[in-house]
MDTraj code that builds the backbone (N, CA, C; nanometers):
import mdtraj as md
import numpy as np

residues = "MET ALA ASP VAL THR ILE LYS ILE SER GLU GLU VAL ARG ASP ARG LEU ARG THR VAL ALA LYS GLU ARG GLY VAL SER PRO ARG ALA LEU ALA GLU SER ALA LEU MET GLY LEU ARG THR ARG ALA GLU ARG GLU GLU GLU ALA ALA ARG GLY LEU ALA TYR VAL ARG ALA HIS LEU CYS PRO ASP LEU THR ALA ASP ASP VAL GLN ARG ALA GLU ASP PHE TYR THR ALA VAL THR THR GLY ARG THR GLY ASP VAL ARG".split()
xyz = np.array([
    [-1.3738, -1.5373, 2.5290],
    [-1.3178, -1.4286, 2.5304],
    [-1.2991, -1.3344, 2.6459],
    [-1.1979, -1.2825, 2.6858],
    [-1.1920, -1.2068, 2.8255],
    [-1.2168, -1.0543, 2.7877],
    [-1.3010, -1.0031, 2.8997],
    [-1.3155, -0.8722, 2.8862],
    [-1.1830, -0.7863, 2.9903],
    [-1.1213, -0.6746, 2.9236],
    [-1.0067, -0.6045, 2.9841],
    [-1.0511, -0.4866, 2.9793],
    [-0.9974, -0.4139, 3.1056],
    [-1.0344, -0.2561, 3.0910],
    [-0.8999, -0.2092, 3.1230],
    [-0.8783, -0.1088, 3.0138],
    [-0.7101, -0.0250, 3.0176],
    [-0.7637, 0.1205, 3.0201],
    [-0.6811, 0.1822, 3.1058],
    [-0.6967, 0.3513, 3.1087],
    [-0.6069, 0.4106, 2.9978],
    [-0.7132, 0.4769, 2.9225],
    [-0.5926, 0.5330, 2.8029],
    [-0.6491, 0.6963, 2.7980],
    [-0.5926, 0.7874, 2.7337],
    [-0.6216, 0.9334, 2.7481],
    [-0.7467, 0.9485, 2.6448],
    [-0.8278, 1.0369, 2.6780],
    [-0.9080, 1.0636, 2.5777],
    [-0.8911, 1.0986, 2.4526],
    [-0.7688, 1.1323, 2.3964],
    [-0.7084, 1.1591, 2.2943],
    [-0.6710, 1.0252, 2.2068],
    [-0.6423, 0.9408, 2.2767],
    [-0.6162, 0.7920, 2.2438],
    [-0.7378, 0.7157, 2.1988],
    [-0.8409, 0.7503, 2.3163],
    [-0.9675, 0.6817, 2.2806],
    [-1.0419, 0.7409, 2.1509],
    [-1.0167, 0.8702, 2.1360],
    [-1.0914, 0.9372, 2.0120],
    [-1.0263, 0.8860, 1.9009],
    [-0.8812, 0.8745, 1.9005],
    [-0.8213, 0.8523, 1.7773],
    [-0.8471, 0.6885, 1.7515],
    [-0.8645, 0.6067, 1.8475],
    [-0.8971, 0.4826, 1.8144],
    [-1.0301, 0.4681, 1.7810],
    [-1.1472, 0.5269, 1.8054],
    [-1.2617, 0.5290, 1.7594],
    [-1.2581, 0.5846, 1.6128],
    [-1.2010, 0.6855, 1.5809],
    [-1.1933, 0.7621, 1.4483],
    [-1.1169, 0.6489, 1.3394],
    [-1.0238, 0.6097, 1.3706],
    [-0.9364, 0.5070, 1.2792],
    [-1.0222, 0.3828, 1.2738],
    [-1.0813, 0.3264, 1.3568],
    [-1.1743, 0.1991, 1.3661],
    [-1.2889, 0.2329, 1.2609],
    [-1.3467, 0.3473, 1.2766],
    [-1.4515, 0.3756, 1.2016],
    [-1.4324, 0.4107, 1.0725],
    [-1.3077, 0.4680, 1.0200],
    [-1.2654, 0.4904, 0.8863],
    [-1.2511, 0.3429, 0.8494],
    [-1.1798, 0.2328, 0.8979],
    [-1.1645, 0.1361, 0.8651],
    [-1.2886, 0.0196, 0.8602],
    [-1.4075, 0.0691, 0.9140],
    [-1.4931, -0.0134, 0.9168],
    [-1.4984, -0.1260, 1.0068],
    [-1.4417, -0.1236, 1.1156],
    [-1.4286, -0.2154, 1.2073],
    [-1.4596, -0.1429, 1.3475],
    [-1.4753, -0.2436, 1.4728],
    [-1.4898, -0.1892, 1.5909],
    [-1.3586, -0.1430, 1.6493],
    [-1.3739, -0.0583, 1.7480],
    [-1.2605, -0.0139, 1.8058],
    [-1.1928, -0.1286, 1.8905],
    [-1.2505, -0.2258, 1.9176],
    [-1.1995, -0.3406, 1.9868],
    [-1.1122, -0.4280, 1.8873],
    [-1.1666, -0.4461, 1.7784],
    [-1.1201, -0.5151, 1.6674],
    [-0.9831, -0.4598, 1.6258],
    [-0.9707, -0.3398, 1.6275],
    [-0.8644, -0.2690, 1.5536],
    [-0.7771, -0.2801, 1.7093],
    [-0.8035, -0.2561, 1.7937],
    [-0.7248, -0.2689, 1.8930],
    [-0.6516, -0.4192, 1.8887],
    [-0.7291, -0.5137, 1.8747],
    [-0.6669, -0.6434, 1.8834],
    [-0.5810, -0.6812, 1.7575],
    [-0.6069, -0.6222, 1.6704],
    [-0.5349, -0.6433, 1.5203],
    [-0.4000, -0.5445, 1.5431],
    [-0.4060, -0.4393, 1.6061],
    [-0.2715, -0.3782, 1.6286],
    [-0.1896, -0.4377, 1.7299],
    [-0.2553, -0.4949, 1.8249],
    [-0.1731, -0.5509, 1.9225],
    [-0.1105, -0.7101, 1.8943],
    [-0.1800, -0.7767, 1.8128],
    [-0.1497, -0.9009, 1.7615],
    [-0.0405, -0.9079, 1.6396],
    [-0.0499, -0.7861, 1.5926],
    [0.0667, -0.7346, 1.4778],
    [0.2000, -0.7081, 1.5505],
    [0.2051, -0.7078, 1.6774],
    [0.3533, -0.6836, 1.7580],
    [0.4111, -0.7866, 1.7845],
    [0.5318, -0.8013, 1.7780],
    [0.6101, -0.9442, 1.7907],
    [0.6728, -0.9160, 1.9308],
    [0.6847, -1.0223, 2.0028],
    [0.7426, -1.0621, 2.1413],
    [0.9051, -1.0454, 2.0947],
    [0.9580, -1.0332, 2.1964],
    [1.1111, -1.0437, 2.1909],
    [1.1681, -1.1701, 2.1063],
    [1.0925, -1.2817, 2.1749],
    [1.1267, -1.4309, 2.1438],
    [1.1096, -1.4368, 2.0056],
    [0.9806, -1.3800, 1.9497],
    [0.9351, -1.4251, 1.8066],
    [1.0258, -1.3119, 1.7305],
    [1.0751, -1.2071, 1.7545],
    [1.1880, -1.1141, 1.6867],
    [1.2958, -1.1939, 1.6630],
    [1.3436, -1.2869, 1.7738],
    [1.4954, -1.3568, 1.7880],
    [1.4675, -1.4656, 1.6970],
    [1.3589, -1.5336, 1.6966],
    [1.3136, -1.6677, 1.6037],
    [1.3432, -1.6100, 1.4702],
    [1.2540, -1.5058, 1.4214],
    [1.2561, -1.4522, 1.2888],
    [1.3715, -1.3920, 1.2269],
    [1.4528, -1.3487, 1.3265],
    [1.5850, -1.3105, 1.2932],
    [1.6810, -1.4473, 1.2516],
    [1.6962, -1.5488, 1.3447],
    [1.7621, -1.6461, 1.3207],
    [1.7109, -1.7338, 1.1922],
    [1.5901, -1.7315, 1.1863],
    [1.5519, -1.8130, 1.0324],
    [1.5945, -1.7321, 0.9116],
    [1.5915, -1.5854, 0.9459],
    [1.6394, -1.4968, 0.8191],
    [1.7937, -1.5424, 0.8042],
    [1.8736, -1.5467, 0.9292],
    [2.0286, -1.5538, 0.9185],
    [2.0373, -1.6781, 0.8448],
    [1.9683, -1.7729, 0.8781],
    [2.0102, -1.9251, 0.8296],
    [1.9719, -1.9340, 0.7015],
    [1.8570, -1.8626, 0.6385],
    [1.8253, -1.8538, 0.4921],
    [1.9453, -1.7855, 0.4139],
    [1.9790, -1.6598, 0.4661],
    [2.0950, -1.6068, 0.4080],
    [2.2230, -1.6864, 0.3867],
    [2.2532, -1.7354, 0.5190],
    [2.3719, -1.8397, 0.4996],
    [2.3602, -1.9530, 0.4034],
    [2.2330, -2.0379, 0.4031],
    [2.2060, -2.1234, 0.3169],
    [2.1868, -2.1084, 0.1566],
    [2.1341, -1.9743, 0.1247],
    [2.1232, -1.9617, 0.0019],
    [2.1860, -1.8461, -0.0724],
    [2.2449, -1.7434, 0.0031],
    [2.3028, -1.6348, -0.0654],
    [2.4365, -1.5902, -0.0141],
    [2.4949, -1.6394, 0.1167],
    [2.6209, -1.5877, 0.1678],
    [2.6559, -1.7117, 0.2792],
    [2.7210, -1.8107, 0.2262],
    [2.7447, -1.9275, 0.3384],
    [2.8592, -1.8935, 0.4323],
    [2.9160, -1.7891, 0.4038],
    [3.0469, -1.7320, 0.4895],
    [3.0007, -1.6321, 0.5747],
    [2.8921, -1.5938, 0.5799],
    [2.8323, -1.4686, 0.6558],
    [2.8880, -1.5087, 0.8024],
    [2.9434, -1.4010, 0.8613],
    [3.0081, -1.4186, 1.0117],
    [2.9306, -1.3324, 1.0799],
    [2.9403, -1.3704, 1.2201],
    [2.9065, -1.2820, 1.3489],
    [2.9251, -1.1354, 1.3264],
    [3.0481, -1.1414, 1.2890],
    [3.1095, -0.9876, 1.2698],
    [3.0259, -0.9241, 1.1675],
    [2.9870, -1.0102, 1.0648],
    [2.9247, -0.9237, 0.9429],
    [2.7727, -0.8632, 0.9828],
    [2.7460, -0.9780, 1.0754],
    [2.6053, -0.9469, 1.1243],
    [2.5918, -0.8046, 1.2088],
    [2.7048, -0.7957, 1.3038],
    [2.7127, -0.6887, 1.3685],
    [2.7304, -0.5444, 1.3143],
    [2.8282, -0.5753, 1.1997],
    [2.8416, -0.4365, 1.1365],
    [2.7289, -0.3885, 1.0455],
    [2.6315, -0.4769, 1.0035],
    [2.5078, -0.4445, 0.9367],
    [2.4034, -0.3775, 1.0367],
    [2.4468, -0.4470, 1.1714],
    [2.3327, -0.3791, 1.2515],
    [2.3821, -0.2458, 1.3124],
    [2.5130, -0.2414, 1.3076],
    [2.5648, -0.1068, 1.3341],
    [2.5287, 0.0018, 1.2497],
    [2.5335, -0.0417, 1.1019],
    [2.5076, 0.0416, 1.0014],
    [2.3681, 0.0855, 0.9962],
    [2.2862, -0.0130, 1.0244],
    [2.1290, 0.0180, 1.0420],
    [2.1189, 0.1246, 1.1542],
    [2.1720, 0.0942, 1.2669],
    [2.1412, 0.2014, 1.3791],
    [2.1875, 0.3416, 1.3409],
    [2.2920, 0.3495, 1.2656],
    [2.3671, 0.4876, 1.2207],
    [2.2481, 0.5487, 1.1227],
    [2.1842, 0.4665, 1.0499],
    [2.1100, 0.5186, 0.9453],
    [1.9830, 0.5913, 0.9877],
    [1.9155, 0.4835, 1.1062],
    [1.7801, 0.5175, 1.1539],
    [1.8154, 0.6078, 1.2611],
    [1.9327, 0.6491, 1.3220],
    [1.9525, 0.7540, 1.4255],
    [2.0001, 0.8749, 1.3497],
    [2.0316, 0.8754, 1.2287],
    [2.0534, 1.0029, 1.1744],
    [2.2047, 1.0300, 1.1689],
    [2.2730, 0.9142, 1.2551],
    [2.4305, 0.9566, 1.2226],
    [2.4743, 0.9410, 1.0789],
    [2.5777, 1.0236, 1.0449],
    [2.6219, 1.0291, 0.9073],
    [2.7589, 0.9767, 0.9330],
    [2.8338, 0.9465, 0.8236],
    [2.9560, 0.9058, 0.7968],
    [2.9860, 0.7506, 0.7769],
    [3.1143, 0.6947, 0.7953],
    [3.1367, 0.5863, 0.7460],
    [3.1226, 0.5082, 0.8719],
    [3.0665, 0.3945, 0.8913],
    [3.0405, 0.2931, 1.0227],
    [3.1127, 0.2033, 0.9645],
    [3.1892, 0.1492, 1.0101],
    [3.3061, 0.0139, 1.0099],
    [3.3260, -0.0571, 1.1013],
])
top = md.Topology()
chain = top.add_chain()
for i, resn in enumerate(residues, 1):
    res = top.add_residue(resn, chain, resSeq=i)
    for name in ("N", "CA", "C"):
        top.add_atom(name, md.element.get_by_symbol(name[0]), res)
traj = md.Trajectory(xyz[None], top)
């Protein structure tokens, strides 16, 4: 195991300690868990490709790249608070 030193604000340090204590784990374990829960771009792309393959194989064999793009545009509109018809 390697030791790493990072500089964080006192506010972040205090929050890390508080949350770790509430969960009954060390700050180090909490930080490791949080970081390992993050996906790299390659992992996200692989997961998306597996998801699309599943949808095409089991739910919608004629799903097109245009369908996927429209879904992504709709998701972006919803999560950014835009309203209206996105097509």
